[in-house]
C-alpha positions in Angstrom: 16.8 -18.7 5.3 14.9 -17.0 2.4 11.7 -17.2 4.4 13.3 -15.9 7.5 14.8 -13.0 5.6 11.4 -12.2 4.0 9.7 -12.2 7.4 12.3 -9.8 8.7 11.6 -7.6 5.7 7.9 -7.6 6.6 8.9 -5.4 9.6 9.4 -2.7 7.1 5.7 -2.9 6.2 4.3 -3.6 9.6 6.3 -1.0 11.6 6.3 -0.7 15.3 3.6 -0.1 17.9 4.0 1.6 21.2 3.4 -1.7 22.9 6.3 -3.5 21.2 9.8 -3.2 22.5 11.4 -2.1 19.3 13.6 1.0 19.3 14.4 1.2 15.7 12.7 3.4 13.2 8.9 2.9 13.2 8.0 3.2 9.6 4.3 2.7 8.8 1.2 4.0 10.4 0.4 5.1 13.9 -1.5 2.3 15.8 -5.2 2.6 16.2 -7.7 0.6 18.2 -8.6 -2.6 16.4 -12.2 -3.0 15.2 -14.0 -6.3 15.0 -16.3 -5.5 12.2 -17.0 -2.9 9.6 -20.0 -1.5 7.8 -20.3 -2.8 4.3 -20.4 -0.4 1.3 -22.5 -1.1 -1.7 -20.2 -1.3 -4.8 -22.4 -3.5 -6.9 -22.2 -2.5 -10.5 -19.2 -0.3 -10.2 -16.4 -0.6 -12.8 -12.8 -0.8 -11.7 -11.2 2.7 -11.4 -7.9 3.3 -13.1 -5.1 5.0 -11.1 -2.3 6.9 -12.8 0.7 7.5 -10.4 3.1 10.1 -11.9 6.5 10.2 -10.3 8.6 13.3 -10.7 11.4 13.0 -13.2 10.4 9.4 -14.0 7.0 9.0 -15.6 3.5 7.5 -15.0 2.5 4.0 -13.9 -1.1 3.0 -14.2 -3.0 0.5 -12.1 -6.4 -1.1 -12.2 -8.1 -1.0 -8.8 -10.4 -3.9 -8.0 -13.3 -2.3 -6.2 -15.4 -5.5 -6.1 -12.6 -7.5 -4.4 -11.2 -4.9 -2.0 -13.8 -2.1 -1.8 -12.7 -0.4 1.4 -9.1 -0.2 0.2 -10.0 1.0 -3.3 -12.5 3.6 -2.0 -9.9 4.9 0.5 -7.1 5.2 -2.1 -9.4 6.9 -4.6 -10.7 9.4 -2.0 -7.1 10.3 -0.9 -5.9 10.6 -4.4 -8.8 12.8 -5.5 -8.2 15.1 -2.6 -4.5 15.4 -3.8 -3.3 14.0 -0.5 -0.5 12.1 -2.1 0.8 15.0 -4.3 4.4 15.8 -3.4 4.8 12.9 -1.0 7.9 10.7 -1.3 8.3 6.9 -1.6 10.3 6.8 1.6 11.1 3.1 1.7 12.3 1.2 -1.4 13.8 -2.3 -1.1 15.3 -4.1 -4.0 13.2 -7.0 -5.2 10.6 -6.3 -2.5 8.5 -3.2 -2.4 8.4 0.6 -3.0 6.5 2.1 -0.1 5.1 5.7 0.2 2.1 7.7 1.2 3.3 9.1 4.5 3.0 12.9 4.5 5.8 13.2 7.1 8.2 11.3 4.8 9.5 9.2 7.7 7.1 6.3 7.7 5.1 6.9 10.8 2.4 9.3 9.5 -1.0 8.9 8.1 -4.4 10.6 7.5 -5.6 10.5 11.1 -7.9 7.5 10.6 -7.7 3.9 9.5 -9.8 1.4 7.4 -10.8 -2.2 7.6 -8.0 -4.7 6.7 -9.2 -6.7 3.7 -7.1 -9.8 4.0 -7.7 -13.5 5.0 -6.2 -13.3 8.5 -8.7 -10.5 9.2 -11.6 -12.7 8.1 -11.9 -11.1 4.7 -11.7 -13.0 1.4 -9.5 -10.9 -0.9 -8.7 -12.5 -4.3 -6.2 -9.8 -5.3 -2.7 -11.3 -5.1 0.7 -10.0 -4.4 2.0 -10.4 -7.9 4.7 -8.3 -9.5 3.2 -4.9 -9.9 0.6 -5.3 -7.2 -0.6 -2.2 -5.3 -1.4 -2.8 -1.6 -1.8 -1.0 1.8 0.8 -1.1 4.5 -0.2 -1.4 8.1 1.0 -1.9 11.7 0.6 -5.1 13.7 -3.0 -4.0 14.2 -5.1 -5.6 11.4 -7.4 -2.6 10.9 -4.7 0.1 10.9 -4.1 0.9 7.3 -4.5 4.6 6.5 -2.6 6.2 3.6 0.6 4.3 3.2 0.7 1.9 0.3 3.4 -0.1 -1.5 4.1 -1.5 -5.0 5.4 -5.0 -5.3 8.8 -5.0 -7.1 9.3 -8.7 -7.8 7.7 -12.1 -8.1 7.7 -13.6 -4.6 8.2 -17.3 -3.9 4.9 -19.1 -3.4 5.1 -19.3 0.4 6.1 -15.6 0.6 3.3 -14.5 -1.6 0.8 -16.6 0.4 1.9 -14.9 3.6 1.5 -11.4 2.0 -1.9 -12.3 0.6 -3.1 -13.6 3.9 -1.9 -10.6 5.9 -2.0 -7.5 3.7 -4.7 -5.9 1.5 -3.7 -5.8 -2.1 -6.2 -3.9 -4.2 -4.7 -3.2 -7.6 -2.4 -4.4 -10.3 -0.2 -2.6 -12.8 -1.5 -2.0 -16.3 1.2 0.2 -17.9 4.6 1.3 -16.9 6.4 -2.0 -16.3 9.6 -0.5 -17.5 9.4 2.2 -14.8 9.1 -0.5 -12.1 12.3 -2.0 -13.4 14.0 1.4 -13.1 12.7 1.9 -9.6 13.9 -1.5 -8.6 17.4 -1.1 -10.2 18.1 2.6 -9.7 16.2 3.8 -6.7 15.9 0.7 -4.4 18.2 0.1 -1.5 20.3 -3.0 -1.9 20.1 -3.7 1.8 17.3 -3.9 4.4 17.5 -0.3 5.3 15.1 0.6 2.6 16.6 4.1 2.3 16.2 5.0 -1.4 19.4 5.5 -3.5 17.6 8.4 -5.2 14.6 10.5 -4.1 11.3 9.3 -5.6 8.5 11.8 -5.3 4.8 11.3 -6.2 4.0 14.3 -8.4 0.3 13.4 -8.7 -2.2 10.5 -8.6 -5.2 10.8 -10.9 -8.2 8.5 -10.9 -10.4 7.6 -13.8 -13.7 6.5 -12.2 -15.5 6.1 -15.5 -17.8 9.0 -14.4 -19.0 6.9 -11.4 -19.7 8.6 -8.1 -17.9 6.3 -5.7 -18.9 6.3 -2.0 -16.5 7.0 0.8 -14.8 4.2 2.8 -15.7 3.3 6.3 -13.2 5.1 8.5 -12.1 4.3 12.1 -11.0 7.2 14.2 -7.6 7.0 16.0 
């Protein structure tokens, strides 16, 4: 039953496509055409960037971004953050002991930047060693593997082994928490919905996301048009 409940919760990350007969709230990214391959980006020699996500009236959580393990995901997140894309956007879906999801400029879960990136996870033929551990940072997507755009989530608990394996194989994790563990506890206890609705108990707004690139000039990710 725990596995079944977890799979149902995944619908909150996957969302709905126009081809699926689901009438309830679509909450992730608009569907884009799936691509079979992606141009590689040369990230050899780059050090891992550090992302500092500051939440209004809460504080700052820092993450290490693993550019060698999930380059497209990291480069995309860095580029969006540096352009101030995320500033003022809410974490629109927060589920107790599961995830805090945000990055949609519409605030309703169906928006994105107008493009998508390659899905860096095993079921999409990509070896990604970044795991869905407590405090992991990852990109949300639709049922289409290469549909991630701007929406991301933070893992709020330690998953069971089979649950974590499923997430690792089907979603692109690209970072892990460095500082701010106490704030994750507050988000999970005071902001997260206690049911599967995901509607936050309190509004959680991204004030800013700053990136320490160690003075490196990172390339742009490969983008797929809608």
